[in-house]
N, C-alpha and C positions, 0 to 999 in steps of 0.2 A: 259410486255407490260406496257409502261408508264400510267398514271392517264387521262391524255389526250386524248391519244389514246384509252384507256380502253371507255371513255365515249361518244366519239365519234360513238364507235361503238354500244353501248347502244342508244346513241339517231337514230343512223340510221335504228338499229332493231326494235327501236319503232315506226318508222316513216312507218316501213316496216308494221308491226302489225296492224296501228291504219291507217291503209291507207284508210279506209271509216271513215270520222268524227262521222259519225251518230250512227256506230257500237260499241257494247261494247269489249272488251279485246277480248273476245274467240270468238266472232263474227268473230272479225277480222283475228285471228287466222287461223278460218275455211277458210275464203275467200283467205289467202295467199298463193300466186301461190310458187311452191316450187323455182325457178330461181329466186324470187324476193332475197332469200339470196346469190347469187353468190359473191365470193369474202369475206364473212363475214370470212370464215376459215382463211385465210391468213391474214386478217387484227386481227382478234381475238388472232391468234397465237391457234385457236383450235385442237382438235385431243388430240391423246396422243402419249406420247415417247414409244421407243423400248429398257429400257437399258438392258446391259448387265448381265445376272445370277451371283450372287454372291455365291460361295462357301464356306463354311467353315469346315475346317480340326479343330473340338473343341469337347475334351473331354465331354463338358457338354451339345452336341449335344447326347441325348439320343436314344439308339437302331437305332445305324449305322449300325447293321448286317444286314441279312438276316433274312426272315421268310415268312409264308404261302406259295404261290406256288411258289417265287421267289429263285433261286438257289444263292450259291456266283459267281460263274461265269457271273451271270448276272446284279453284281451291279455296273459293271463299261465297258458298252458296249462303243461300236464306235457308236456316233450320227450323225447319216448321214439323211439327209432330202431328201428324192424321189419326184419324179417328181408327180407333183399334177393336178387334173385336174378339175376347177373351176366350181360350181354347181354340182359337183357330187357326195355328201350328203357323209358320214363319212368314213374316212381310217382309219383302226386299226395301231393300233402302239402297239410295246413291251411294257405292262406297267411295266415290272420288271426293266425298265431303267432308274427310276425315283423312289426319294426317298426324304424322308425329316427326318430330327431329331430334335426331342423335346429338348428345352431349358432346360426342366426340372426347372424353375426357380417357379414354382406355389407356393411353402412353403416362399422363399426368400421373393417375390415378395406380398405375401399374408400378412406376418410380417409386410412390412413397411408399407400396408393399412392398417393393425390392427393399427399401431402407428397411422397414420392420423387421426385414428377415435377417439381420445384421443383430437383431436383439430376441428374436423370437423363432421357435422350428418352425420351418412349413411341413404341414403332414398333410395325409391322403384321408380320404372318406375313410378305407379300409382301416387307418391306425386309430378313426375317431371310434370307430364301431367295435376295435380289440379292446380301447379304453374306457366301454361301457359299464355305467356305475349304477342303473337303475333297471329293474325288470316288470313285464308287464305278464299279466295273465290270460292267457287264450280265453274266450269261452265258446259255446258253442250254438248259440242262437240269439235273438233279440228280436224285441214284439217289432211289428209290420213289416217286418223283414223274411217275406215268405220262401225266397231263393237264399236265404243265408248260406253262405260257403266257408267263411272263417273270420275271425275278428280277435279283438283283444280291447282289455281295460286297462290304463293309464295305473300306475302305482298310487296307492290312496293320498300321498300329498298332492301328486299333481290333479289327481281326480277333483280332490276337493277346493283348490287352490281358488279364492276369489280375484285374483291378482292376473293371472294368467290363463289367457283362454284359448283355445285350440281352433286354428279357423280352415288353413291350406293345407290341400296334401299332394304329393309327387312319389317318384320312387324309381327305381333302377329300370323301371319300362319306361320310364320317359327316357332317362340319361343314357340306355344304349338299346339298340333294337335287342341283343340277347336276353335283356329282362335281367341281367346279373351285373355289379357293381364290384370289384374284386373278388369276384367268385362267390359272391353273395345276396341276396334278396333284399332290397332295401326299402325303406318308407322313409319320406322328410315328410315331417308336420309343422306347421309355424303356428306359434302362440303369441299372441299379443299382450304385452303388459297395460290392463283396463284398472289398474288399482287407482286410488284415490292419492299417492304418494306425488309431487312434482319433481321427483326425480325418477320417474320411470323410466324404465329400461329398454321399451322400444321393442324387440323382437327377439324370441331365439325360436331356433330350429330345432326338433327330435331326429335324430339319425337312430333309425330303429330299424332291428337285424331280423327279419322276420324269414331267415331260411330255415328255421326248425319254428314251427308255428306254435309248440308246446313251449318251447325254449325262449321267448322274445326278450331281447335285452335293447336297451335305448341310453342314449347319451345326447345334452344340449349342447349347442353351441349359439352365442350372440352373434348377432348381423350386427355391423358398425361399417360407418363410415370412416373414409381417411380424409386428412389436410395437413397441412404444411405449419407447423406451428414454430418458427424461429429455426428453421433447422432440423426440426426432430418431427416425427410423422404422429399425429394426433388422433386417438379414437373418439368416435362420438357416438350413441346409440342411433337405431335408424325408427323414429317414431312414427311408423304408417300401421294401418289396420292389415296387412297382410291376409287379405281376404283369400287369397289362393296363393299357387305356384307351381312353379314347373323346373324341373331339373332337365338339360338338355344340353349334353356333352359335357364341357366343363362349367357352363354356366348357369344359376339359379337366376330365375327371371321370378319377380314381385312384382303384383300390382302397388302403385302407389294412387290412391282410389281417384283422386281429383287433376292428377298430372299425366300419367302413365307406368311407364314398366321401370322400374331398379333391377340392374343385373350385379350377381354377385360371381365371385370367382371360387368354384369349388376344389381346383386344382392347386389353391393356395391359402388353405385353410391354415391358421396359425395356432400353436399352441402357446399359451399364458403363464407363465410361471407363478405368477404370483394370486394369493385368493386375497382379494377385497373387493368390498364396496364399491371403489374407484374404479369408472371406465376411462382406460389410457394412462397416462405415464403418471407416476406418484414420484415426484420432486423429492419427496421422503425418503424412498426406499431404494430410489433409481431403479424401479421396474416397474413393469407394465401390469395391468391387472382388469379385471372384464367382467367387474359386478359379481365375482365369486364364480364365472365361469372359466373352465380351461381352454376351452376353443371360440375362436372366433374368424367369421368367415367375412372378409371384404366386400364393399362395394366398389366396383371398378367404373360402372357407368349408368347412364340412364337415358332413355327415350322418353319426351315430354309431348303435350300437345303444342301444337304449332301452326297458324293458319289453317284453323279447321274447325268443325262444328264441335260444341260439347259436347262429350262422352266420357264416361265414367268407366273406369279399371278397376272394377269391384273382385275381379276371379280373374284366374287363367288356367285354362288345361293346354294338352301339345295333343296336336292330331297327327299320327304318324302314316296313315292311311294317304294323303295328299302330297303331291309328288311339286316342288319338296315339301318336307313336312311344315307343319304352320303352329300358330299359336292363335288360340280362341279367347278372346276376352268379351267379359261382358260385364252389365250395370246392374245392382241392385236397386229396386225402384219398388215403391210399396204399390203402387198402380201395376198396370200392365203394360207400361210403357217401356222397360228397358231393352237395351239392343244387343245383339251377339255382333262381333267382329272376328274377321280372320286375318291373321297377317304373315304372312311367308317368312319363312326363316332362310339361311343361308348355311346348308350343311356343310361349306368346307370350314368357314371360320365359325359355327354355330350362333350367330348375331342374325338380327334382323333382315331382313333382303330390301335394298331400297328401290324404290323412294318411299318408301314407311306410309303408304296408304295401303287400308285394307283391300284385301281381294274381294270380301263379299260384306255384306252389312244386313241383320237383319233386324225387325223387332221379333221376340219370343212371344208374347200376347199372355205371358203370364207373370204374374206378382212375385215378389219376395223371393227372386231369385239369388242362391246363395252359391250356385257352382255352373258350369256347362262343360259339355266336350262335344264333340262330332267324330265320327266314324263311318269311312266310306259314303258320305251324304246324308247320312242319318244325325240329327242333333238329340241331345239330353239336356233338362238342366233341371236342378235339384231347387224346391222353392218350398221356402218356410211356411209356417202358421198358414196352412192351406185347412186343415181340418182341427180346430181350438189351435193348439200348437204344433201339433204334428204336421212333418212334412209331407210331400207329394213330389216323385219324380217324374215329368214328364217326356215323352218321347215326342220329338217334334219335325215334321216335314213340312216343306211349301205347298198349299194350297191344300192341306187336308188338316181336318183337327186333330187335336193333340190328344195323346192318351196316356193318362195317369197312372202310376202304383205307388202304392202305400209306402211310406217312408219313418222314421222315428222322431222322436222329440227332439226339436235345437238342431237340426240337418246345417251342413256346412257345405264345403267344396266336394270336387268330383275328381278323380282319376282314376283314367283307363290303362290298364299292364295288357298292351297286346301278347305279350310271350306267353299268359296264361289266362287271356280272356277275361279278366277280373274287372270287377268296376269297383272301384275302393270310395269309402264315405266315411263321415263323421261327423260326432254330434258336439255340442258346445257346454251345455249347463253346468253348473257344478254339481257334483252328485252323479251324476247322468253322463258322462263321456265317456264314449266307444269309438271305436276306428274298426270298419266292416266289412266287407267285401260279398258280394255276389257276381254270376255269370253276367256278363253285359247281355247276351243272347236270351235273359231271364226276359229283357225288358226291348 
């Protein structure tokens, strides 16, 4: 998308949102009719891609074998999509047909991050929040959200940006069962760089302090990979869609759509001293920079598809109601063939539990799914473009028809905070970017 077209989209969207001059932005959003956004998707290139899954025959992908309830014969099945029925609830799939392998780069990448800490300060999430440099504005309601509880809009630059698009959402309710980290209630939101530049910066994450809903501040950090470069640790951007995110304990899980899950270390966030467009070591200044971001979050490992049926990782959420807690992943598909999968976690290590087969897999039998979650046996999926560009949240159970609830235009991921009972989501279109919450019990 060209810069001119992007700004034209933003201007058109703002004109729609502010259609009544006497109203505030949030009031205008409430009054916006769903069909006012007809055509925005085609102009903006909105929506997701459906890349083919990438499989690796790599000895570094640990635990390619079988285990648990999956037999050796089940690891290489025929992968056939059955006839599906829209709005018919969950349809079970053989979970042994799918498998991830652990890159097992924890020690290698950990050593590279340790080497970085000689030049850069290691800081906590609390430190980043204390250094928040942007303000959000609370909103009191949002169109198509009948049980609105709270929410906010980003500052003007982040609301209008044609390059950075918000996608995934998680928070301190995922990170800690108390719902607090560093004594604060926190959201973490991913933005991916959708700009035309060849030098795209990958993914940034917003650390948002929502402890006081009337005084919300946030700061961005850049996600990076680490590699050895002649004895020095080099930084590189993480160029994935980041359609979802889970913060579980010390780790941040980001879906890599065609491959699996990337893992970042939230206990080794690094403060970068130099402001500059370069990402990594600057030989001229003898300092590190990170595209003008003060903080970076390093990748420490990844789980990639291995010896598996193809399945995409478009989004991810956490379910604390299972024993042990589990990650829920799912596929964006323009049709109703998107699948949902559950992967057990190891609470002691906060990593995936071997042997990396999902414990259950379902067809959701809904289209355009941008996020999913489960809680106490019931599932919910956030589906875009269900009524023109407006979304719907569907409640799903196996063998029961789905039930839909109205949601705004441009909806994305889902995050459930058990400590508050709130279900959070967000919207992505320039000029119409909100983060909002409703009680999960309302759905």
